[in-house]
C-alpha positions in Angstrom: 15.4 -37.9 -36.2 16.5 -34.4 -35.7 20.2 -33.7 -36.1 22.8 -31.0 -36.9 24.3 -32.8 -39.9 23.7 -30.0 -42.5 25.3 -27.4 -40.3 28.3 -29.6 -39.6 28.7 -30.5 -43.3 28.5 -26.8 -44.5 31.0 -25.8 -41.8 33.6 -28.1 -43.4 32.6 -27.0 -46.9 31.4 -30.4 -48.1 28.5 -31.0 -50.5 26.1 -33.8 -49.8 27.7 -35.7 -52.7 31.2 -35.3 -51.3 30.2 -36.4 -47.8 28.3 -39.3 -49.2 31.5 -40.5 -51.1 33.6 -40.1 -47.9 31.2 -42.3 -45.9 30.2 -44.8 -48.6 26.5 -44.0 -49.1 24.5 -42.2 -51.7 23.8 -38.5 -51.8 20.1 -39.3 -51.3 20.9 -41.0 -48.0 22.7 -37.9 -46.7 19.8 -35.8 -47.8 17.3 -38.0 -46.0 19.5 -38.0 -42.8 19.7 -34.2 -42.9 15.9 -34.0 -43.2 15.4 -36.4 -40.3 13.7 -39.0 -42.5 16.3 -41.7 -42.2 17.9 -43.1 -39.0 21.4 -44.1 -39.8 23.2 -47.0 -38.2 25.7 -46.3 -35.4 28.5 -47.1 -37.8 27.3 -44.6 -40.3 26.8 -42.0 -37.6 30.4 -42.5 -36.5 31.7 -42.3 -40.1 29.8 -39.1 -40.7 31.2 -37.7 -37.4 34.8 -38.5 -38.5 34.2 -37.0 -41.9 33.0 -33.6 -40.5 35.3 -33.7 -37.4 32.4 -33.6 -34.9 31.3 -35.8 -32.0 28.2 -37.9 -32.0 26.8 -35.5 -29.3 27.4 -32.5 -31.5 25.5 -33.9 -34.5 23.0 -36.5 -33.3 22.3 -35.9 -29.6 18.6 -35.2 -28.8 17.6 -33.3 -25.7 14.9 -35.0 -23.7 12.3 -32.5 -25.0 13.3 -33.3 -28.6 12.5 -37.0 -28.4 8.8 -36.7 -29.3 9.5 -37.1 -33.0 
C-alpha cells in the first residue's frame, strides 16, 4: 500500500524507532509500512496519524489511479 508515512515522519523529526515506540509496534513494522509491504489496521493508522500530526488522508489516501497495487 502506497503512503506518505516516511515524509510525514521525517517532517516531525522522528526516527522509525521513535515512531514505533510512540505507537506501540516494532521498528520493522514501521519500515514495512513505509515500503508499502504491510497494511496496518485502522487503529494503527490513526495512532500513526496522531503521532505525526497528520490526517488519514494526508498519509494513507490513495487516488483512484493509485489503487492498482
